[in-house]
C-alpha angles and dihedrals in degrees: 000000000000124000121215124212110230092207092054091048091050091048092051091046090053091049091050091050091048092049091049092049092047091049092049091048092049091049092050091048091049092053090046095059132071132174128223110200127212113289092025138096130195132223115203123220114203119196092222103034100031120218110002112229096226124080122224119231133215121309141054115311140182127241137173108257116240090004098066133035126187122221113200121216126193107228098182120110109269131185123238119190130191139160127231138180110225137178121240129217091267090050097253119139119236130185112223135176119216126198116200124193110205144162132175125252106252094219091054096050095102091051091045090051092048095050106028109015129217095316094060095133093056090052100044110029101060094053096042094042092048093051094047092046092051092046093051096043091050090063094064138059118240093252091053091056092060 
């Protein structure tokens, strides 16, 4: 038959409670922090207020778990390349590749997120680039393009 020491049991119970409380606190703190790296900005979505109109800069920031969610945008200049077949002034068809360098305006990120979402560049750049490419190519003859 083994005898248990009530003082040792109470001590171990207190340590277990402290470890559980510390673990819960660390988990809550982990879900309350997010990091915005260099060359990025965040837009916060709040479940009650919607998209908040201010962007969040670089660094580690607090948020309210479940109530707020950060959406990270890359604000560095990035290339986008696509090909298009266009007609020239003398009605000959040419195949051209266009490379666009773009980046979003930081002040407009909340509006971009509201209207277009995170994949804004895939939605906007092909149509705008294609229209501009066709308009410019149509001003020249095929021999002038070479």
